[in-house]
Phi, psi and omega in degrees: 000133186267113177260010184288155182282148174288168180297322177298320179289324176293320178296321178299316179299313182298316181293317179302312183296320182297315181293315181298318180291324183282317189269326184220066176298145185298333178297336183263001181295138180286152171264107188285110172285329177234138176305142181202170175298145196231094186202117178263093189297321179298317179298318179301317181289327176292322176296322178295314181300326180281356181081009186283342178281354176250016186299328183257012184243153183286165186290336182290351174245015178093008185276181182280335180091015179269199182212213186292331178295312178296322179294321181292326176297315178296317181293325176299321179288326174299316175296320182300326182257001185051039189296132182275062177222144184274060180292316181299308180297317188285308189276323184263317182278335183250296189293317184299310177293328175297317179298320184280323188241347184282166176286165178298323178297317179295318179299313182289331180284326190251313192294322178302324179288334175290316180299322181277358178084005181281335188233130174252150183229165171203181179222142177247099186241332189259152180224147183303126175078004183241114181269332185279102184291343180278356181227064181292148175277340171300136188242141175239125181243138176301140179217093184066234176271358181239210184218160172236130184246133174226139176148187184224134176243145181247160171056048181264115182282149171057022185294331183284343182243000181276146176274334179217147175241126174276118190241131172266140182207150176283141180231171175301340180260008180127269182218155177219161174239129189229146172265125181235132175283120182297346178267005182287150178303135177096355177263125180234138180246137174229120185291142174236130179285138175246172182297331183275353183096351178281144175274130160255173191227141161277122182248118181253133178248123180234101180053048184273127182278134176236126178288155181299331180288350180253018175267122180279311183194152172223164175067219185297325179295323179292323177296318177297317180296320178296316181294319177299315183293320177298315178304312183292326178292319175302316179297315182294319179294319179294322177295318178295318179298323176302314179296318181297307184292320180298315180292322178298320178289324176295319177297323181291319179299316179296314183296313183289339175283337183259329182286126185245143170221139182054032175083006180216157179300141182292342175297340181279348180280138188301317183297319179295313182298320179293318180295318179293324178297320176296319178297318179297318178299319177298317179298317180292330175295317177300316183299309183294319180294320180293314179302317180299310182295318180295318179301314180298319175301316181297334180267000182074023181266154174302131190223002186302314182300312183294324180288324174296319178297318177297318179293325176299313181293325176298319181284304186287305181293322180294320177297314182296320180296313184287327177292321178296322179299316177294318179300315185285342172281346183070215185296327182293340181295336180250007176283123182286356171276352178250136195288350186299329183297333177299324181289319180295317183292316177295320178301317181295321181292315178296323179306316187269346178291131186059024174097140178277197186299320182295324176298317179293317178297323178299316177299315180295320178300318177301317180294318179295327181276354179079022181289134179279347181285115190230065176288152174297142179301000000 
């Protein structure tokens, strides 16, 4: 079976890399002394002009007509450059489920503005202390022809710059997915510092009104949508981590080939070569596991097991690869004037999103043991 990329997908990678390197080289990324909103607007508009914000969306809303494979290629490049743009929240957490599960009216109303870069999206799915995404404590109650939402969501990326937040909430029929305007009365945002310096948000909903036209799904369709979204988010996070870890190891290979001790490059020393070799193996494990999971998603096949394995390698292998990269750089590896620290910090953030390595192993262990308890990772 051929898992190689098509020429169009290779061109997509080349174009993405060219724009990212020219507009936002990692050497120019700011070192955030204080947590703050994290958005390179010029880069976002350049991605839009090139059509890259529509890579995973169909042509009828102005998109490229691709799917999760094309989106994973873009996300890998975003990770490779540590780009300060909310591609994952907007395209994967917001636009993708709207396209897949939203009404035709919702798709035509929202998605063209995403493709042109005018509208950013995000999703509020997680809650403090709650791992099962299918049983949120946030509540949605019917209110005439619409709904009222009450509750609190944690770790919501890009909430302050998003035009819509996709919110999961419990309903009398089980669970629902709703589009909420963050500027609506009753919505409050509180910034949370992350390892990268980007703010994520605690989003509180207090008697927030939602129109019937902004309901994505309820009941069984919402459960299907949540599971679909978790699968795609696992794929996206793994693809981003692949880019992060791969670039960190490449920087390390270059540095150890140039840095000399005792008259020879330190890459020639056995201990350095072994450590770098282990890091390379970890990166390739992330790559192979991610490709397998993404391919299964693209074919409409069950993919949760493969994606959990990919996320395990993204968490465990990504951490080990980026830690080795810093170690082999010596003191300069932790110097904030040198770009490597951006990769370590972003890798750590991706590692813990939707659960670290132990969370993924626990899920796999439950499946192997035949445990019926199946919360989303």
